[in-house]
N, C-alpha and C positions, 0 to 999 in steps of 0.2 A: 503491497499500500506506499502510495504517497502523498503530503499532505505537503500545499504550498504557503500556507500561514491561508490564504482564504479557501484552493482551490480542493478536495480531496479525490485521490483514481485507485482503481485497486486496475495491479497491471497482473494478469496469466502469463507466466512465461510458458510452456509447453504444455497443453492444452490436450485433456484425453478422450474417447466424451464422457465419463460419465465426471466431468466438469462441468457438463450442464444442468442448468438448472437454470430458474427466479435467485439474485442474489439484490440484496436490498442493505439500505447507506441506513442507517440510523447512523443521530450524532446524541452524545453524548458523556458526563464529564462523573463523577464521582457523585454525588446528590445529585443526578437523575438524567433524563430523553430530555437534550436542549428541544424546544420549538423553534421550529421554518419564520420563517421574519421575510425570508427573499422569495418574489414571487414567482422567479424562474424552476423553485423546491413545492413544486405543488408537492401534496400523501404519489400521485401516481406515478412522480418521476426521480422519487426516493429508486427503484425498482429496475429493475433491469431483464430480462431474462436471455440466457446463453444458449445458445445447443452449439455443438460443437458433432460435427462431419466430421464420422474415417476419412484420414488418408488411404488409397486404396491403390497399391506401383501402378504401375506399367505393364497393362498386357496384348500382347498378340495374337487377336483369337480369330485372323487368317494375314500368313507373310507375303515377303514379292515369291515371283516365282521368276524363271528367269526365263529374259527374253532373247526373242533375235526379229529382226528387224531387212530390213530394204537401205540402204540409202536414201535418202531423199523420206525414205514414213517417217513417221510420228509412233514414239514409246511410250508404254504408260506402265508404272509400277505401279500396280495398285496392293493393297495394306487397308490391313478392318486394328484398330485398337482403342484396349478400354480402359479406365483409371479415372481414377477420383482424389484433389480437382484432374478433368480433363489439360490430357499430359501437350508437354512442346514438341511439337512435333520435326523433328530438322533432318534434311535433306544433304549426304556426300558422296562426290567420284570420285573411285580409284585409291588415291593417297590421301582423304583425309578434306579433300579440296570440298567447300562447303558449296553449295550450289542457290542461287539467291535466284529471282522471279526473273525473269526477260524473257527479249524477246525468245529464248532456243527453249526460253525450259520457264514451264507455270503449274501450279500446283492446286489442285481439285481439291478441295476438306468439307468433308458433308457429315455432321452430326462424329461419327468413329471410323471412317469411309475416307483414307488418305488417297494422293496421288502427283504422284508429277509425271509430267506429261515432259519428253526433249521432242520438241518440234521438228523434222525434215534432219535427220539424225544423220551424222557422216560418222564415219570411221576412228575416228580418232575419239568420241560421243562410247564405243568401245567400253564395258570397263565393269567394274565391281560401283555394288550403286547401296547404300548404306543407307535405311531410316533409324530412326529415334529419336525415338519419346519417352517424356522424362513433365515427372511433377516433384511433390516437394516430398513423395515416402522412393522414391526409385528414380530408377534411369533405367531403359532397355534398350536393346538393337535388334535391327534384321536386316539379310543382305542377298544379294541377287544380283549376278552376273548380266550385264547386255552385248550382243556381240549385232554389228554391226557390220553387213553386209551390204559387197561391191556384185551387184547384176540382178542376177535375177533369182534362187536358189532355185538346185536340182543340176544347174546346169556348170559343167567343168567352166573354170581360167579359159582356156579356148574359147567357148563357145560365147564369154560373158567379153574376153572380149573384139567378137570381132561386129558383139551389139553394139557398146559404147565407140566402134570408128567412124 
């Protein structure tokens, strides 16, 4: 509890679910309870209700899948993550290079669904992509690889070369 001479404040650190309840401030001295003279402090303002919602660490309920796309096509990584409070999601490519929203990459977030879309995929976009979900209760990651193929799937390099000439 903190008191600055005018105001008294109750500060709870590291609260848990069993700290939920109604908290009441009572002014008293050795001679008894003090009357409240402030117009700010009406009897209904002496109490406060605290509800502590337990934190749950992030959990992937659907993980990323391996992707193979043709050069110039879009590649979309989809996953689903839960947690409380809702986790913050970040994406990285290969050597922990953070991915930012741009004209080449975009994010889609809908409730617990999280997606990274690589637009106009190029061979240099190939590599391992990591989705990390983090909240107060913890952090979790999942990974998948993207392979960007030049030419047409199923064609030999010689056949693809003739398509590009």
